[in-house]
C-alpha positions in Angstrom: -6.7 6.5 -56.3 -6.0 3.8 -59.0 -4.9 0.3 -58.1 -1.8 -1.2 -59.7 -2.2 -5.0 -60.3 0.9 -6.9 -61.1 0.1 -10.0 -63.5 2.9 -12.6 -63.7 3.6 -16.3 -64.9 6.3 -17.7 -62.3 7.8 -20.9 -61.8 8.0 -22.6 -58.2 11.2 -20.8 -57.6 9.9 -17.6 -58.7 11.4 -17.2 -62.4 9.3 -15.0 -64.3 11.4 -14.5 -67.3 10.3 -15.1 -70.9 7.3 -17.4 -70.4 6.0 -16.8 -73.7 8.4 -17.9 -76.3 12.2 -19.2 -76.7 13.1 -15.4 -78.0 11.3 -13.3 -75.9 14.0 -12.4 -73.3 17.2 -14.3 -73.6 19.3 -11.9 -71.5 21.6 -13.5 -69.1 21.9 -16.5 -71.6 18.3 -17.6 -70.8 17.7 -20.7 -72.6 14.2 -21.8 -71.1 12.0 -19.2 -73.1 8.5 -20.3 -73.5 8.4 -22.6 -70.4 4.7 -21.8 -69.5 3.2 -23.3 -73.0 2.8 -26.8 -72.0 0.7 -25.9 -69.2 -2.1 -24.0 -70.9 -5.4 -25.7 -70.6 -9.1 -24.7 -70.5 -9.0 -23.3 -67.2 -6.0 -21.3 -67.6 -7.4 -20.1 -71.0 -10.6 -18.9 -69.0 -8.5 -16.9 -66.3 -6.6 -15.5 -69.2 -9.8 -14.2 -70.6 -10.7 -12.4 -67.6 -7.2 -11.1 -67.1 -7.2 -9.8 -70.5 -10.2 -7.5 -70.3 -9.3 -4.0 -71.2 -7.4 -1.9 -68.7 -4.9 0.6 -68.8 -1.2 -1.0 -68.7 2.0 0.0 -67.0 5.1 -1.4 -68.6 8.7 -1.6 -68.5 10.6 -0.6 -71.8 11.7 -4.0 -72.7 8.2 -5.6 -72.3 6.6 -2.6 -74.0 8.9 -3.2 -76.9 7.7 -6.9 -77.1 4.1 -6.1 -76.8 4.6 -3.1 -79.4 6.0 -5.4 -81.9 3.3 -7.9 -81.8 -0.2 -6.8 -80.4 -1.0 -3.9 -83.0 -1.2 -6.8 -85.6 -2.7 -9.4 -83.1 -5.3 -7.7 -81.4 -7.9 -10.4 -82.2 -6.6 -12.1 -79.4 -6.4 -9.4 -76.8 -9.5 -7.2 -77.6 -8.9 -3.4 -76.6 -5.2 -3.8 -76.2 -4.6 -1.1 -79.1 -7.3 1.3 -77.4 -6.0 1.3 -73.7 -3.4 3.8 -72.5 0.0 2.0 -72.2 2.2 3.8 -69.6 5.8 2.9 -70.2 8.6 3.6 -67.7 11.7 4.4 -69.7 14.7 7.1 -69.1 15.5 6.5 -73.0 12.3 6.1 -75.0 10.1 9.0 -75.7 7.7 8.1 -78.4 6.2 5.2 -80.3 3.9 4.5 -83.2 1.6 2.3 -81.1 -1.4 4.5 -80.5 -2.1 5.7 -76.8 1.6 5.0 -75.5 2.5 7.4 -72.7 5.9 7.5 -71.4 7.0 8.1 -67.6 10.4 9.0 -66.6 10.7 8.2 -63.0 9.1 6.7 -59.6 7.3 10.1 -58.9 5.5 10.0 -62.2 4.2 6.4 -61.3 2.9 7.7 -57.8 1.4 10.7 -59.9 -0.3 8.0 -62.2 -1.4 5.9 -59.2 -3.0 8.9 -57.3 -5.0 10.0 -60.4 -8.6 9.1 -61.3 -9.3 6.4 -63.9 -9.3 2.6 -64.1 -7.0 -0.1 -62.6 -3.6 -0.4 -64.0 -2.4 -3.9 -65.0 1.5 -4.7 -65.1 2.5 -7.7 -67.3 6.1 -8.8 -67.3 8.4 -6.1 -66.7 10.6 -7.6 -64.1 12.6 -4.3 -63.2 9.4 -2.2 -63.1 7.9 -4.9 -60.9 10.9 -4.7 -58.3 10.4 -1.0 -58.2 6.8 -1.2 -57.4 7.5 -3.8 -54.7 10.2 -2.1 -53.2 8.2 1.2 -53.0 4.9 -0.5 -51.8 3.1 0.6 -54.9 1.6 -3.0 -55.8 -2.0 -3.2 -54.6 -2.6 -6.6 -55.9 -0.7 -9.7 -57.3 -2.4 -12.2 -59.9 0.0 -15.1 -60.0 0.1 -18.1 -62.3 2.6 -20.2 -60.5 3.7 -23.1 -62.8 4.7 -26.6 -61.5 8.6 -26.3 -62.6 11.8 -24.8 -61.5 14.4 -23.4 -63.7 17.1 -22.5 -61.3 17.9 -19.4 -63.1 16.5 -16.3 -64.6 14.7 -12.9 -63.6 12.5 -13.3 -60.4 9.4 -11.7 -59.4 10.6 -11.3 -55.9 14.3 -10.2 -55.9 16.4 -7.5 -54.4 14.6 -4.7 -52.6 11.1 -6.5 -51.7 10.2 -5.0 -48.7 8.4 -7.1 -45.9 4.7 -7.2 -46.9 1.5 -9.0 -46.1 -1.0 -10.2 -48.8 -4.3 -11.6 -48.3 -5.5 -14.5 -50.7 -8.7 -13.3 -52.4 -9.1 -16.2 -54.9 -7.2 -19.1 -55.7 -7.9 -21.7 -58.7 -6.0 -25.0 -59.6 -5.9 -25.7 -63.2 -5.6 -29.5 -64.5 -2.2 -28.9 -65.8 -1.0 -28.1 -62.1 -1.0 -24.4 -62.5 -2.0 -22.7 -59.4 -3.7 -19.1 -59.9 -3.7 -17.0 -56.9 -5.3 -13.3 -56.5 -3.3 -11.6 -53.6 -4.6 -8.4 -52.3 -2.1 -5.8 -50.3 -2.9 -6.6 -46.7 -0.9 -4.2 -44.5 2.4 -4.7 -42.7 4.1 -8.0 -41.6 3.1 -9.0 -38.4 5.8 -10.9 -36.2 5.4 -12.9 -33.1 6.9 -16.0 -31.5 6.0 -19.2 -33.1 4.9 -22.2 -30.7 4.6 -19.6 -27.6 
C-alpha cells in the first residue's frame, strides 16, 4: 500500500489558496496570491529541497494545469518532476503533452492507486482533491508550512467534509521567518473524554 502525503502552504487561518504568485489562483476574487514569498529563508529552502525529492504526484485538475504550464521548462528547480508519474483527478481532462501524466476519474481510482505497489504519492495544492482525501480518510501524512499571517478568505485546507481524525506530530521545525513546518502522521480515530474530570 502506498502512502498519500499532503504538502501544503497554509496561513494561520488555514488558507491554502495561491501561495506562489498573484495570478496562481484568483478564483473567488482572491487578491492575496503570492502571500508565502516574504517568508522564504534558508531553513524553509532546505525543507523544500527535501519535499521536492522525486515522488509520484496526485493532483487536482487546476493544480495540474498550473504545474504543466510551468514545470516542464523549469525542471532545474525541481529535479525529476518531468520523470515522475503525475496522477490527475479530473472528470473532464483525458490527456496532456506533459509526459507521464495519468488521468483518474473517481475516488475509486484513487483508492486503487493507494492500494497499488510503488513509492509514496505526494499531493501539492489541489484544494478540492485534498478535501476529498480528508473526507474519505485517505491522507496518511500532512506536511504543513504554517505561515504567520491571516487572510480571512480563500480556499482552506480543512473545510467542509473533513472527518474527525487524529494525527501524531513526527517532526517540527520553526524557521527564522516564523514559518512552522510540521509533519503529521495519521494516528487513528479521535479519542474523546472529559476535560478536568
